[in-house]
C-alpha positions in Angstrom: 218.5 57.8 -103.5 218.1 60.6 -106.0 214.6 61.5 -106.9 213.1 64.2 -109.2 210.8 65.7 -106.6 209.8 65.6 -102.9 206.7 63.7 -104.0 208.9 61.0 -105.6 210.9 60.8 -102.4 207.7 60.4 -100.3 206.6 57.7 -102.6 210.0 55.9 -102.3 209.4 55.8 -98.5 205.9 54.5 -98.9 207.1 51.8 -101.4 210.0 50.7 -99.1 207.7 50.5 -96.1 205.1 48.4 -98.1 207.8 46.0 -99.5 210.1 45.7 -96.4 211.2 42.2 -95.5 210.4 40.8 -92.1 212.9 42.0 -89.5 214.1 45.0 -91.7 213.5 48.6 -90.8 210.4 50.2 -92.3 210.7 53.8 -93.7 208.5 56.2 -91.8 210.5 59.5 -92.4 212.0 61.0 -95.5 214.0 64.1 -96.3 214.5 65.7 -99.7 217.0 68.2 -100.9 215.5 70.6 -103.6 218.5 73.0 -103.7 220.9 73.0 -106.6 223.6 74.0 -104.1 222.9 71.1 -101.8 221.3 71.0 -98.4 222.6 71.3 -94.8 221.8 68.6 -92.3 223.1 68.2 -88.8 225.1 65.0 -89.8 228.5 64.2 -91.4 227.2 64.0 -95.0 227.1 66.6 -97.8 223.6 66.3 -99.2 223.3 67.1 -102.8 220.6 68.3 -105.2 217.6 65.9 -105.5 219.0 63.6 -102.8 216.3 61.7 -101.0 217.1 59.9 -97.8 214.8 57.4 -96.2 214.7 57.1 -92.4 213.1 55.4 -89.5 212.2 56.8 -86.1 210.6 54.9 -83.1 208.4 58.0 -82.5 208.5 60.1 -85.7 207.8 63.8 -85.2 208.1 66.8 -87.4 210.9 69.1 -86.3 211.1 71.4 -89.4 208.4 72.1 -91.9 209.1 73.4 -95.4 212.6 74.9 -94.6 214.9 75.7 -91.8 214.3 79.1 -90.0 216.4 82.0 -91.1 218.3 82.0 -87.7 219.1 78.3 -88.0 220.3 78.7 -91.6 222.5 81.6 -90.6 224.1 79.5 -87.9 224.5 76.5 -90.2 225.3 77.7 -93.7 
C-alpha cells in the first residue's frame, strides 16, 4: 500500500479490519514510512517513501513510538 499520510495508513488498517472476510487475518498493526529516503525495518524489504504496511499480531504491543532511537538508527542505517 502507498498512502499520503500516516493517518491514511491507519484508516486503511481500520477499513481492512472492518471488511475482512471470515477466516482471513484482521489488521491490528500498521507501519508508515514518511521519509523520502525510505525507512529501515528489521526485515528483508526496502521500504519506500509513503509505504504503508498492514500487519497482524496475536498480542499487539508498541515497540517504537514516533521514531527509532538515535542509537538504533546508528546501528541500522
